[in-house]
Predicted model as a PDB file, atoms N, CA, C, CB and O in Angstrom, pLDDT in the B-factor column:
MODEL        1                                                                  
ATOM      1  N   ARG A   1     156.482 152.167  29.546  1.00 47.00           N  
ATOM      2  CA  ARG A   1     157.029 152.894  30.686  1.00 47.00           C  
ATOM      3  C   ARG A   1     155.906 153.368  31.601  1.00 47.00           C  
ATOM      4  CB  ARG A   1     157.873 154.089  30.213  1.00 47.00           C  
ATOM      5  O   ARG A   1     154.726 153.129  31.347  1.00 47.00           O  
ATOM      6  N   SER A   2     156.299 154.027  32.645  1.00 45.00           N  
ATOM      7  CA  SER A   2     155.324 154.388  33.669  1.00 45.00           C  
ATOM      8  C   SER A   2     154.663 155.741  33.460  1.00 45.00           C  
ATOM      9  CB  SER A   2     155.979 154.374  34.994  1.00 45.00           C  
ATOM     10  O   SER A   2     153.803 156.123  34.253  1.00 45.00           O  
ATOM     11  N   ALA A   3     155.035 156.479  32.421  1.00 50.00           N  
ATOM     12  CA  ALA A   3     154.517 157.835  32.244  1.00 50.00           C  
ATOM     13  C   ALA A   3     152.998 157.862  32.192  1.00 50.00           C  
ATOM     14  CB  ALA A   3     155.082 158.450  30.980  1.00 50.00           C  
ATOM     15  O   ALA A   3     152.382 158.802  32.693  1.00 50.00           O  
ATOM     16  N   GLY A   4     152.379 156.841  31.591  1.00 52.00           N  
ATOM     17  CA  GLY A   4     150.936 156.801  31.512  1.00 52.00           C  
ATOM     18  C   GLY A   4     150.284 156.596  32.866  1.00 52.00           C  
ATOM     19  O   GLY A   4     149.087 156.835  33.026  1.00 52.00           O  
ATOM     20  N   LEU A   5     151.067 156.153  33.844  1.00 51.00           N  
ATOM     21  CA  LEU A   5     150.528 155.905  35.178  1.00 51.00           C  
ATOM     22  C   LEU A   5     150.865 157.027  36.148  1.00 51.00           C  
ATOM     23  CB  LEU A   5     151.054 154.590  35.714  1.00 51.00           C  
ATOM     24  O   LEU A   5     150.628 156.893  37.348  1.00 51.00           O  
ATOM     25  N   GLY A   6     151.406 158.118  35.658  1.00 51.00           N  
ATOM     26  CA  GLY A   6     151.640 159.264  36.519  1.00 51.00           C  
ATOM     27  C   GLY A   6     153.079 159.456  36.933  1.00 51.00           C  
ATOM     28  O   GLY A   6     153.381 160.444  37.603  1.00 51.00           O  
ATOM     29  N   GLY A   7     153.975 158.576  36.575  1.00 63.00           N  
ATOM     30  CA  GLY A   7     155.378 158.762  36.929  1.00 63.00           C  
ATOM     31  C   GLY A   7     155.979 157.507  37.509  1.00 63.00           C  
ATOM     32  O   GLY A   7     155.420 156.419  37.373  1.00 63.00           O  
ATOM     33  N   ASN A   8     157.115 157.657  38.153  1.00 83.00           N  
ATOM     34  CA  ASN A   8     157.726 156.513  38.797  1.00 83.00           C  
ATOM     35  C   ASN A   8     158.324 156.932  40.118  1.00 83.00           C  
ATOM     36  CB  ASN A   8     158.788 155.883  37.901  1.00 83.00           C  
ATOM     37  O   ASN A   8     158.431 158.121  40.418  1.00 83.00           O  
ATOM     38  N   LYS A   9     158.718 155.940  40.913  1.00 86.00           N  
ATOM     39  CA  LYS A   9     159.189 156.212  42.273  1.00 86.00           C  
ATOM     40  C   LYS A   9     160.537 156.914  42.319  1.00 86.00           C  
ATOM     41  CB  LYS A   9     159.277 154.930  43.043  1.00 86.00           C  
ATOM     42  O   LYS A   9     160.943 157.403  43.373  1.00 86.00           O  
ATOM     43  N   LEU A  10     161.236 156.971  41.194  1.00 88.00           N  
ATOM     44  CA  LEU A  10     162.563 157.574  41.166  1.00 88.00           C  
ATOM     45  C   LEU A  10     162.523 159.101  41.075  1.00 88.00           C  
ATOM     46  CB  LEU A  10     163.346 157.020  40.006  1.00 88.00           C  
ATOM     47  O   LEU A  10     163.510 159.760  41.399  1.00 88.00           O  
ATOM     48  N   TRP A  11     161.419 159.661  40.646  1.00 87.00           N  
ATOM     49  CA  TRP A  11     161.350 161.096  40.374  1.00 87.00           C  
ATOM     50  C   TRP A  11     161.818 161.968  41.534  1.00 87.00           C  
ATOM     51  CB  TRP A  11     159.950 161.467  40.018  1.00 87.00           C  
ATOM     52  O   TRP A  11     162.490 162.973  41.305  1.00 87.00           O  
ATOM     53  N   TYR A  12     161.491 161.619  42.741  1.00 88.00           N  
ATOM     54  CA  TYR A  12     161.798 162.488  43.881  1.00 88.00           C  
ATOM     55  C   TYR A  12     162.803 161.860  44.845  1.00 88.00           C  
ATOM     56  CB  TYR A  12     160.524 162.826  44.630  1.00 88.00           C  
ATOM     57  O   TYR A  12     162.818 162.184  46.032  1.00 88.00           O  
ATOM     58  N   ASP A  13     163.634 160.968  44.334  1.00 91.00           N  
ATOM     59  CA  ASP A  13     164.672 160.336  45.139  1.00 91.00           C  
ATOM     60  C   ASP A  13     165.956 161.157  44.986  1.00 91.00           C  
ATOM     61  CB  ASP A  13     164.897 158.839  44.709  1.00 91.00           C  
ATOM     62  O   ASP A  13     166.530 161.217  43.899  1.00 91.00           O  
ATOM     63  N   LEU A  14     166.397 161.780  46.063  1.00 90.00           N  
ATOM     64  CA  LEU A  14     167.559 162.680  45.991  1.00 90.00           C  
ATOM     65  C   LEU A  14     168.858 161.965  45.637  1.00 90.00           C  
ATOM     66  CB  LEU A  14     167.732 163.393  47.308  1.00 90.00           C  
ATOM     67  O   LEU A  14     169.827 162.612  45.239  1.00 90.00           O  
ATOM     68  N   ARG A  15     168.894 160.643  45.776  1.00 93.00           N  
ATOM     69  CA  ARG A  15     170.095 159.916  45.359  1.00 93.00           C  
ATOM     70  C   ARG A  15     170.276 159.987  43.851  1.00 93.00           C  
ATOM     71  CB  ARG A  15     170.023 158.452  45.810  1.00 93.00           C  
ATOM     72  O   ARG A  15     171.367 159.727  43.344  1.00 93.00           O  
ATOM     73  N   ASN A  16     169.228 160.334  43.136  1.00 87.00           N  
ATOM     74  CA  ASN A  16     169.271 160.443  41.680  1.00 87.00           C  
ATOM     75  C   ASN A  16     169.532 161.878  41.226  1.00 87.00           C  
ATOM     76  CB  ASN A  16     167.966 159.939  41.080  1.00 87.00           C  
ATOM     77  O   ASN A  16     169.492 162.161  40.029  1.00 87.00           O  
ATOM     78  N   LEU A  17     169.795 162.774  42.153  1.00 87.00           N  
ATOM     79  CA  LEU A  17     170.028 164.178  41.839  1.00 87.00           C  
ATOM     80  C   LEU A  17     171.452 164.547  42.243  1.00 87.00           C  
ATOM     81  CB  LEU A  17     168.993 165.093  42.557  1.00 87.00           C  
ATOM     82  O   LEU A  17     171.748 164.717  43.425  1.00 87.00           O  
ATOM     83  N   ASN A  18     172.316 164.665  41.262  1.00 87.00           N  
ATOM     84  CA  ASN A  18     173.714 164.988  41.508  1.00 87.00           C  
ATOM     85  C   ASN A  18     174.193 165.927  40.412  1.00 87.00           C  
ATOM     86  CB  ASN A  18     174.590 163.703  41.565  1.00 87.00           C  
ATOM     87  O   ASN A  18     173.847 165.759  39.242  1.00 87.00           O  
ATOM     88  N   ALA A  19     174.981 166.904  40.794  1.00 87.00           N  
ATOM     89  CA  ALA A  19     175.481 167.884  39.831  1.00 87.00           C  
ATOM     90  C   ALA A  19     176.680 167.331  39.057  1.00 87.00           C  
ATOM     91  CB  ALA A  19     175.870 169.185  40.550  1.00 87.00           C  
ATOM     92  O   ALA A  19     177.433 166.496  39.557  1.00 87.00           O  
ATOM     93  N   GLN A  20     176.834 167.812  37.838  1.00 86.00           N  
ATOM     94  CA  GLN A  20     178.004 167.509  37.022  1.00 86.00           C  
ATOM     95  C   GLN A  20     178.508 168.812  36.424  1.00 86.00           C  
ATOM     96  CB  GLN A  20     177.670 166.464  35.904  1.00 86.00           C  
ATOM     97  O   GLN A  20     177.755 169.771  36.255  1.00 86.00           O  
ATOM     98  N   CYS A  21     179.797 168.826  36.108  1.00 87.00           N  
ATOM     99  CA  CYS A  21     180.336 169.999  35.422  1.00 87.00           C  
ATOM    100  C   CYS A  21     179.788 170.017  33.996  1.00 87.00           C  
ATOM    101  CB  CYS A  21     181.905 169.988  35.425  1.00 87.00           C  
ATOM    102  O   CYS A  21     179.318 168.996  33.494  1.00 87.00           O  
ATOM    103  N   GLY A  22     179.850 171.163  33.356  1.00 87.00           N  
ATOM    104  CA  GLY A  22     179.342 171.306  31.995  1.00 87.00           C  
ATOM    105  C   GLY A  22     180.022 170.372  31.014  1.00 87.00           C  
ATOM    106  O   GLY A  22     179.384 169.835  30.109  1.00 87.00           O  
ATOM    107  N   GLY A  23     181.320 170.181  31.197  1.00 88.00           N  
ATOM    108  CA  GLY A  23     182.052 169.305  30.286  1.00 88.00           C  
ATOM    109  C   GLY A  23     181.548 167.877  30.337  1.00 88.00           C  
ATOM    110  O   GLY A  23     181.306 167.262  29.299  1.00 88.00           O  
ATOM    111  N   CYS A  24     181.388 167.345  31.545  1.00 83.00           N  
ATOM    112  CA  CYS A  24     180.897 165.972  31.687  1.00 83.00           C  
ATOM    113  C   CYS A  24     179.449 165.852  31.237  1.00 83.00           C  
ATOM    114  CB  CYS A  24     181.031 165.505  33.137  1.00 83.00           C  
ATOM    115  O   CYS A  24     179.081 164.909  30.537  1.00 83.00           O  
ATOM    116  N   ASN A  25     178.638 166.811  31.642  1.00 84.00           N  
ATOM    117  CA  ASN A  25     177.209 166.717  31.368  1.00 84.00           C  
ATOM    118  C   ASN A  25     176.883 166.979  29.908  1.00 84.00           C  
ATOM    119  CB  ASN A  25     176.451 167.685  32.238  1.00 84.00           C  
ATOM    120  O   ASN A  25     176.127 166.227  29.293  1.00 84.00           O  
ATOM    121  N   ARG A  26     177.438 168.020  29.364  1.00 86.00           N  
ATOM    122  CA  ARG A  26     177.056 168.410  28.005  1.00 86.00           C  
ATOM    123  C   ARG A  26     177.896 167.720  26.940  1.00 86.00           C  
ATOM    124  CB  ARG A  26     177.173 169.906  27.845  1.00 86.00           C  
ATOM    125  O   ARG A  26     177.370 167.015  26.079  1.00 86.00           O  
ATOM    126  N   TRP A  27     179.191 167.928  27.007  1.00 88.00           N  
ATOM    127  CA  TRP A  27     180.056 167.402  25.957  1.00 88.00           C  
ATOM    128  C   TRP A  27     180.409 165.940  26.187  1.00 88.00           C  
ATOM    129  CB  TRP A  27     181.323 168.226  25.864  1.00 88.00           C  
ATOM    130  O   TRP A  27     180.706 165.218  25.235  1.00 88.00           O  
ATOM    131  N   GLY A  28     180.381 165.499  27.423  1.00 87.00           N  
ATOM    132  CA  GLY A  28     180.664 164.098  27.738  1.00 87.00           C  
ATOM    133  C   GLY A  28     179.418 163.238  27.788  1.00 87.00           C  
ATOM    134  O   GLY A  28     179.486 162.061  28.143  1.00 87.00           O  
ATOM    135  N   HIS A  29     178.268 163.821  27.431  1.00 86.00           N  
ATOM    136  CA  HIS A  29     176.978 163.116  27.412  1.00 86.00           C  
ATOM    137  C   HIS A  29     176.688 162.424  28.734  1.00 86.00           C  
ATOM    138  CB  HIS A  29     176.952 162.092  26.285  1.00 86.00           C  
ATOM    139  O   HIS A  29     176.173 161.306  28.760  1.00 86.00           O  
ATOM    140  N   GLY A  30     177.018 163.088  29.821  1.00 84.00           N  
ATOM    141  CA  GLY A  30     176.747 162.577  31.154  1.00 84.00           C  
ATOM    142  C   GLY A  30     177.884 161.773  31.748  1.00 84.00           C  
ATOM    143  O   GLY A  30     177.871 161.447  32.935  1.00 84.00           O  
ATOM    144  N   ASN A  31     178.884 161.448  30.907  1.00 89.00           N  
ATOM    145  CA  ASN A  31     180.040 160.667  31.374  1.00 89.00           C  
ATOM    146  C   ASN A  31     179.544 159.538  32.286  1.00 89.00           C  
ATOM    147  CB  ASN A  31     181.073 161.584  32.133  1.00 89.00           C  
ATOM    148  O   ASN A  31     179.926 159.444  33.453  1.00 89.00           O  
ATOM    149  N   LEU A  32     178.694 158.697  31.727  1.00 90.00           N  
ATOM    150  CA  LEU A  32     177.909 157.746  32.517  1.00 90.00           C  
ATOM    151  C   LEU A  32     178.741 156.735  33.295  1.00 90.00           C  
ATOM    152  CB  LEU A  32     176.979 157.012  31.621  1.00 90.00           C  
ATOM    153  O   LEU A  32     178.368 156.359  34.407  1.00 90.00           O  
ATOM    154  N   THR A  33     179.848 156.295  32.740  1.00 92.00           N  
ATOM    155  CA  THR A  33     180.678 155.333  33.472  1.00 92.00           C  
ATOM    156  C   THR A  33     181.244 155.968  34.734  1.00 92.00           C  
ATOM    157  CB  THR A  33     181.821 154.813  32.583  1.00 92.00           C  
ATOM    158  O   THR A  33     181.180 155.387  35.817  1.00 92.00           O  
ATOM    159  N   LYS A  34     181.798 157.166  34.582  1.00 90.00           N  
ATOM    160  CA  LYS A  34     182.351 157.874  35.735  1.00 90.00           C  
ATOM    161  C   LYS A  34     181.249 158.206  36.741  1.00 90.00           C  
ATOM    162  CB  LYS A  34     183.069 159.162  35.283  1.00 90.00           C  
ATOM    163  O   LYS A  34     181.464 158.125  37.951  1.00 90.00           O  
ATOM    164  N   TYR A  35     180.081 158.575  36.246  1.00 91.00           N  
ATOM    165  CA  TYR A  35     178.946 158.897  37.119  1.00 91.00           C  
ATOM    166  C   TYR A  35     178.489 157.660  37.899  1.00 91.00           C  
ATOM    167  CB  TYR A  35     177.773 159.466  36.290  1.00 91.00           C  
ATOM    168  O   TYR A  35     178.192 157.752  39.090  1.00 91.00           O  
ATOM    169  N   ALA A  36     178.432 156.509  37.231  1.00 94.00           N  
ATOM    170  CA  ALA A  36     178.034 155.270  37.902  1.00 94.00           C  
ATOM    171  C   ALA A  36     179.031 154.915  39.002  1.00 94.00           C  
ATOM    172  CB  ALA A  36     177.925 154.113  36.887  1.00 94.00           C  
ATOM    173  O   ALA A  36     178.630 154.501  40.090  1.00 94.00           O  
ATOM    174  N   LEU A  37     180.315 155.074  38.731  1.00 95.00           N  
ATOM    175  CA  LEU A  37     181.337 154.806  39.743  1.00 95.00           C  
ATOM    176  C   LEU A  37     181.193 155.757  40.930  1.00 95.00           C  
ATOM    177  CB  LEU A  37     182.741 154.931  39.133  1.00 95.00           C  
ATOM    178  O   LEU A  37     181.360 155.356  42.082  1.00 95.00           O  
ATOM    179  N   TYR A  38     180.881 157.025  40.636  1.00 94.00           N  
ATOM    180  CA  TYR A  38     180.656 158.015  41.694  1.00 94.00           C  
ATOM    181  C   TYR A  38     179.466 157.605  42.571  1.00 94.00           C  
ATOM    182  CB  TYR A  38     180.414 159.418  41.080  1.00 94.00           C  
ATOM    183  O   TYR A  38     179.548 157.677  43.797  1.00 94.00           O  
ATOM    184  N   LEU A  39     178.364 157.178  41.949  1.00 95.00           N  
ATOM    185  CA  LEU A  39     177.182 156.776  42.713  1.00 95.00           C  
ATOM    186  C   LEU A  39     177.500 155.602  43.630  1.00 95.00           C  
ATOM    187  CB  LEU A  39     176.032 156.409  41.768  1.00 95.00           C  
ATOM    188  O   LEU A  39     177.072 155.581  44.784  1.00 95.00           O  
ATOM    189  N   GLU A  40     178.249 154.623  43.123  1.00 97.00           N  
ATOM    190  CA  GLU A  40     178.606 153.480  43.956  1.00 97.00           C  
ATOM    191  C   GLU A  40     179.540 153.878  45.097  1.00 97.00           C  
ATOM    192  CB  GLU A  40     179.258 152.399  43.106  1.00 97.00           C  
ATOM    193  O   GLU A  40     179.446 153.338  46.199  1.00 97.00           O  
ATOM    194  N   GLU A  41     180.432 154.814  44.833  1.00 97.00           N  
ATOM    195  CA  GLU A  41     181.325 155.285  45.894  1.00 97.00           C  
ATOM    196  C   GLU A  41     180.541 156.039  46.968  1.00 97.00           C  
ATOM    197  CB  GLU A  41     182.428 156.190  45.307  1.00 97.00           C  
ATOM    198  O   GLU A  41     180.793 155.875  48.162  1.00 97.00           O  
ATOM    199  N   LYS A  42     179.596 156.859  46.537  1.00 96.00           N  
ATOM    200  CA  LYS A  42     178.837 157.689  47.471  1.00 96.00           C  
ATOM    201  C   LYS A  42     177.780 156.895  48.244  1.00 96.00           C  
ATOM    202  CB  LYS A  42     178.172 158.825  46.721  1.00 96.00           C  
ATOM    203  O   LYS A  42     177.614 157.095  49.447  1.00 96.00           O  
ATOM    204  N   TYR A  43     177.062 155.994  47.556  1.00 97.00           N  
ATOM    205  CA  TYR A  43     175.916 155.319  48.170  1.00 97.00           C  
ATOM    206  C   TYR A  43     176.119 153.825  48.405  1.00 97.00           C  
ATOM    207  CB  TYR A  43     174.713 155.514  47.313  1.00 97.00           C  
ATOM    208  O   TYR A  43     175.296 153.183  49.058  1.00 97.00           O  
ATOM    209  N   GLY A  44     177.193 153.275  47.885  1.00 97.00           N  
ATOM    210  CA  GLY A  44     177.477 151.867  48.113  1.00 97.00           C  
ATOM    211  C   GLY A  44     177.091 150.965  46.955  1.00 97.00           C  
ATOM    212  O   GLY A  44     176.330 151.336  46.062  1.00 97.00           O  
ATOM    213  N   LYS A  45     177.647 149.770  47.012  1.00 97.00           N  
ATOM    214  CA  LYS A  45     177.386 148.777  45.978  1.00 97.00           C  
ATOM    215  C   LYS A  45     175.889 148.457  45.947  1.00 97.00           C  
ATOM    216  CB  LYS A  45     178.221 147.490  46.225  1.00 97.00           C  
ATOM    217  O   LYS A  45     175.253 148.317  46.992  1.00 97.00           O  
ATOM    218  N   GLY A  46     175.350 148.347  44.763  1.00 97.00           N  
ATOM    219  CA  GLY A  46     173.931 148.034  44.598  1.00 97.00           C  
ATOM    220  C   GLY A  46     173.064 149.245  44.322  1.00 97.00           C  
ATOM    221  O   GLY A  46     171.881 149.093  44.015  1.00 97.00           O  
ATOM    222  N   ILE A  47     173.623 150.450  44.424  1.00 97.00           N  
ATOM    223  CA  ILE A  47     172.807 151.657  44.206  1.00 97.00           C  
ATOM    224  C   ILE A  47     172.264 151.732  42.785  1.00 97.00           C  
ATOM    225  CB  ILE A  47     173.627 152.907  44.505  1.00 97.00           C  
ATOM    226  O   ILE A  47     171.135 152.181  42.585  1.00 97.00           O  
ATOM    227  N   LEU A  48     173.035 151.307  41.804  1.00 95.00           N  
ATOM    228  CA  LEU A  48     172.567 151.373  40.416  1.00 95.00           C  
ATOM    229  C   LEU A  48     171.362 150.460  40.212  1.00 95.00           C  
ATOM    230  CB  LEU A  48     173.700 150.985  39.441  1.00 95.00           C  
ATOM    231  O   LEU A  48     170.402 150.828  39.535  1.00 95.00           O  
ATOM    232  N   GLN A  49     171.416 149.280  40.795  1.00 96.00           N  
ATOM    233  CA  GLN A  49     170.293 148.356  40.698  1.00 96.00           C  
ATOM    234  C   GLN A  49     169.075 148.908  41.435  1.00 96.00           C  
ATOM    235  CB  GLN A  49     170.680 146.981  41.261  1.00 96.00           C  
ATOM    236  O   GLN A  49     167.948 148.775  40.958  1.00 96.00           O  
ATOM    237  N   GLU A  50     169.294 149.523  42.587  1.00 94.00           N  
ATOM    238  CA  GLU A  50     168.190 150.103  43.361  1.00 94.00           C  
ATOM    239  C   GLU A  50     167.527 151.251  42.595  1.00 94.00           C  
ATOM    240  CB  GLU A  50     168.697 150.603  44.729  1.00 94.00           C  
ATOM    241  O   GLU A  50     166.300 151.323  42.525  1.00 94.00           O  
ATOM    242  N   LEU A  51     168.327 152.137  42.028  1.00 92.00           N  
ATOM    243  CA  LEU A  51     167.758 153.256  41.266  1.00 92.00           C  
ATOM    244  C   LEU A  51     167.012 152.744  40.036  1.00 92.00           C  
ATOM    245  CB  LEU A  51     168.867 154.245  40.842  1.00 92.00           C  
ATOM    246  O   LEU A  51     165.950 153.264  39.695  1.00 92.00           O  
ATOM    247  N   ASN A  52     167.556 151.738  39.375  1.00 90.00           N  
ATOM    248  CA  ASN A  52     166.877 151.169  38.209  1.00 90.00           C  
ATOM    249  C   ASN A  52     165.566 150.513  38.619  1.00 90.00           C  
ATOM    250  CB  ASN A  52     167.781 150.148  37.498  1.00 90.00           C  
ATOM    251  O   ASN A  52     164.563 150.641  37.917  1.00 90.00           O  
ATOM    252  N   ARG A  53     165.564 149.813  39.750  1.00 90.00           N  
ATOM    253  CA  ARG A  53     164.330 149.185  40.247  1.00 90.00           C  
ATOM    254  C   ARG A  53     163.259 150.245  40.500  1.00 90.00           C  
ATOM    255  CB  ARG A  53     164.608 148.386  41.547  1.00 90.00           C  
ATOM    256  O   ARG A  53     162.099 150.059  40.133  1.00 90.00           O  
ATOM    257  N   LEU A  54     163.649 151.352  41.124  1.00 90.00           N  
ATOM    258  CA  LEU A  54     162.694 152.425  41.400  1.00 90.00           C  
ATOM    259  C   LEU A  54     162.199 153.071  40.110  1.00 90.00           C  
ATOM    260  CB  LEU A  54     163.330 153.484  42.303  1.00 90.00           C  
ATOM    261  O   LEU A  54     161.035 153.462  40.015  1.00 90.00           O  
ATOM    262  N   TYR A  55     163.076 153.181  39.123  1.00 88.00           N  
ATOM    263  CA  TYR A  55     162.704 153.755  37.826  1.00 88.00           C  
ATOM    264  C   TYR A  55     161.597 152.939  37.168  1.00 88.00           C  
ATOM    265  CB  TYR A  55     163.928 153.829  36.898  1.00 88.00           C  
ATOM    266  O   TYR A  55     160.730 153.489  36.489  1.00 88.00           O  
ATOM    267  N   LEU A  56     161.633 151.642  37.372  1.00 88.00           N  
ATOM    268  CA  LEU A  56     160.677 150.753  36.711  1.00 88.00           C  
ATOM    269  C   LEU A  56     159.356 150.599  37.451  1.00 88.00           C  
ATOM    270  CB  LEU A  56     161.292 149.410  36.533  1.00 88.00           C  
ATOM    271  O   LEU A  56     158.428 149.981  36.930  1.00 88.00           O  
ATOM    272  N   ILE A  57     159.254 151.151  38.660  1.00 87.00           N  
ATOM    273  CA  ILE A  57     158.025 151.012  39.448  1.00 87.00           C  
ATOM    274  C   ILE A  57     157.057 152.144  39.103  1.00 87.00           C  
ATOM    275  CB  ILE A  57     158.342 151.012  40.972  1.00 87.00           C  
ATOM    276  O   ILE A  57     157.337 153.309  39.384  1.00 87.00           O  
ATOM    277  N   PRO A  58     155.930 151.804  38.501  1.00 87.00           N  
ATOM    278  CA  PRO A  58     154.935 152.842  38.215  1.00 87.00           C  
ATOM    279  C   PRO A  58     154.423 153.446  39.522  1.00 87.00           C  
ATOM    280  CB  PRO A  58     153.755 152.262  37.386  1.00 87.00           C  
ATOM    281  O   PRO A  58     154.213 152.735  40.505  1.00 87.00           O  
ATOM    282  N   LYS A  59     154.232 154.729  39.520  1.00 87.00           N  
ATOM    283  CA  LYS A  59     153.777 155.428  40.731  1.00 87.00           C  
ATOM    284  C   LYS A  59     152.888 156.584  40.331  1.00 87.00           C  
ATOM    285  CB  LYS A  59     154.977 155.933  41.580  1.00 87.00           C  
ATOM    286  O   LYS A  59     153.320 157.483  39.610  1.00 87.00           O  
ATOM    287  N   LYS A  60     151.667 156.570  40.785  1.00 86.00           N  
ATOM    288  CA  LYS A  60     150.775 157.714  40.603  1.00 86.00           C  
ATOM    289  C   LYS A  60     150.809 158.481  41.913  1.00 86.00           C  
ATOM    290  CB  LYS A  60     149.296 157.272  40.214  1.00 86.00           C  
ATOM    291  O   LYS A  60     150.257 158.037  42.920  1.00 86.00           O  
ATOM    292  N   TRP A  61     151.461 159.636  41.893  1.00 86.00           N  
ATOM    293  CA  TRP A  61     151.653 160.420  43.112  1.00 86.00           C  
ATOM    294  C   TRP A  61     150.340 161.057  43.540  1.00 86.00           C  
ATOM    295  CB  TRP A  61     152.728 161.502  42.903  1.00 86.00           C  
ATOM    296  O   TRP A  61     149.626 161.635  42.720  1.00 86.00           O  
ATOM    297  N   LYS A  62     150.025 160.948  44.823  1.00 90.00           N  
ATOM    298  CA  LYS A  62     148.852 161.600  45.400  1.00 90.00           C  
ATOM    299  C   LYS A  62     149.251 163.001  45.840  1.00 90.00           C  
ATOM    300  CB  LYS A  62     148.273 160.779  46.599  1.00 90.00           C  
ATOM    301  O   LYS A  62     150.411 163.261  46.159  1.00 90.00           O  
ATOM    302  N   GLU A  63     148.283 163.885  45.852  1.00 93.00           N  
ATOM    303  CA  GLU A  63     148.551 165.272  46.224  1.00 93.00           C  
ATOM    304  C   GLU A  63     149.197 165.372  47.603  1.00 93.00           C  
ATOM    305  CB  GLU A  63     147.263 166.081  46.197  1.00 93.00           C  
ATOM    306  O   GLU A  63     150.153 166.126  47.781  1.00 93.00           O  
ATOM    307  N   GLU A  64     148.690 164.626  48.574  1.00 95.00           N  
ATOM    308  CA  GLU A  64     149.246 164.706  49.930  1.00 95.00           C  
ATOM    309  C   GLU A  64     150.696 164.202  49.980  1.00 95.00           C  
ATOM    310  CB  GLU A  64     148.377 163.893  50.904  1.00 95.00           C  
ATOM    311  O   GLU A  64     151.493 164.694  50.779  1.00 95.00           O  
ATOM    312  N   GLU A  65     151.039 163.232  49.136  1.00 93.00           N  
ATOM    313  CA  GLU A  65     152.422 162.755  49.080  1.00 93.00           C  
ATOM    314  C   GLU A  65     153.347 163.853  48.541  1.00 93.00           C  
ATOM    315  CB  GLU A  65     152.522 161.486  48.198  1.00 93.00           C  
ATOM    316  O   GLU A  65     154.443 164.070  49.058  1.00 93.00           O  
ATOM    317  N   LEU A  66     152.890 164.525  47.512  1.00 92.00           N  
ATOM    318  CA  LEU A  66     153.690 165.604  46.927  1.00 92.00           C  
ATOM    319  C   LEU A  66     153.837 166.774  47.895  1.00 92.00           C  
ATOM    320  CB  LEU A  66     153.057 166.086  45.619  1.00 92.00           C  
ATOM    321  O   LEU A  66     154.911 167.370  47.982  1.00 92.00           O  
ATOM    322  N   LEU A  67     152.781 167.107  48.616  1.00 95.00           N  
ATOM    323  CA  LEU A  67     152.863 168.182  49.604  1.00 95.00           C  
ATOM    324  C   LEU A  67     153.837 167.825  50.722  1.00 95.00           C  
ATOM    325  CB  LEU A  67     151.476 168.477  50.188  1.00 95.00           C  
ATOM    326  O   LEU A  67     154.564 168.688  51.212  1.00 95.00           O  
ATOM    327  N   GLU A  68     153.853 166.558  51.124  1.00 95.00           N  
ATOM    328  CA  GLU A  68     154.795 166.094  52.143  1.00 95.00           C  
ATOM    329  C   GLU A  68     156.238 166.193  51.639  1.00 95.00           C  
ATOM    330  CB  GLU A  68     154.472 164.644  52.551  1.00 95.00           C  
ATOM    331  O   GLU A  68     157.134 166.590  52.384  1.00 95.00           O  
ATOM    332  N   LEU A  69     156.456 165.833  50.385  1.00 91.00           N  
ATOM    333  CA  LEU A  69     157.793 165.972  49.799  1.00 91.00           C  
ATOM    334  C   LEU A  69     158.235 167.430  49.767  1.00 91.00           C  
ATOM    335  CB  LEU A  69     157.818 165.389  48.383  1.00 91.00           C  
ATOM    336  O   LEU A  69     159.381 167.742  50.094  1.00 91.00           O  
ATOM    337  N   ILE A  70     157.343 168.310  49.381  1.00 93.00           N  
ATOM    338  CA  ILE A  70     157.649 169.737  49.350  1.00 93.00           C  
ATOM    339  C   ILE A  70     158.044 170.210  50.737  1.00 93.00           C  
ATOM    340  CB  ILE A  70     156.446 170.547  48.827  1.00 93.00           C  
ATOM    341  O   ILE A  70     159.042 170.914  50.897  1.00 93.00           O  
ATOM    342  N   LYS A  71     157.264 169.826  51.743  1.00 95.00           N  
ATOM    343  CA  LYS A  71     157.555 170.228  53.122  1.00 95.00           C  
ATOM    344  C   LYS A  71     158.920 169.701  53.561  1.00 95.00           C  
ATOM    345  CB  LYS A  71     156.456 169.719  54.078  1.00 95.00           C  
ATOM    346  O   LYS A  71     159.704 170.431  54.167  1.00 95.00           O  
ATOM    347  N   ARG A  72     159.203 168.438  53.256  1.00 92.00           N  
ATOM    348  CA  ARG A  72     160.480 167.821  53.665  1.00 92.00           C  
ATOM    349  C   ARG A  72     161.665 168.507  52.982  1.00 92.00           C  
ATOM    350  CB  ARG A  72     160.483 166.311  53.330  1.00 92.00           C  
ATOM    351  O   ARG A  72     162.677 168.778  53.628  1.00 92.00           O  
ATOM    352  N   TYR A  73     161.547 168.784  51.697  1.00 89.00           N  
ATOM    353  CA  TYR A  73     162.689 169.355  50.964  1.00 89.00           C  
ATOM    354  C   TYR A  73     162.861 170.853  51.209  1.00 89.00           C  
ATOM    355  CB  TYR A  73     162.524 169.107  49.476  1.00 89.00           C  
ATOM    356  O   TYR A  73     163.942 171.396  50.979  1.00 89.00           O  
ATOM    357  N   GLU A  74     161.824 171.514  51.666  1.00 93.00           N  
ATOM    358  CA  GLU A  74     161.962 172.934  52.029  1.00 93.00           C  
ATOM    359  C   GLU A  74     162.772 173.098  53.312  1.00 93.00           C  
ATOM    360  CB  GLU A  74     160.575 173.583  52.198  1.00 93.00           C  
ATOM    361  O   GLU A  74     163.376 174.148  53.534  1.00 93.00           O  
ATOM    362  N   GLN A  75     162.788 172.076  54.151  1.00 88.00           N  
ATOM    363  CA  GLN A  75     163.551 172.137  55.411  1.00 88.00           C  
ATOM    364  C   GLN A  75     164.973 171.935  55.076  1.00 88.00           C  
ATOM    365  CB  GLN A  75     163.078 171.088  56.449  1.00 88.00           C  
ATOM    366  O   GLN A  75     165.824 171.942  55.966  1.00 88.00           O  
TER     367      GLN A  75                                                      
ENDMDL                                                                          
END                                                                             
């Protein structure tokens, strides 16, 4: 995996950040089928493949990139 290289490109992609109720998240173990259908409805066909592709891309984040992300998400 990419952990030895500093992370991956998916870490700061907001399409991968979605809330779930406690029942789905905790007792339903993420209710992954329903969650996958939700992602496709919200972002369109191919989103699962795109997120998986980003997950597999090793990325060593530079300080200036992280500072830019902080600035963007604070707005």
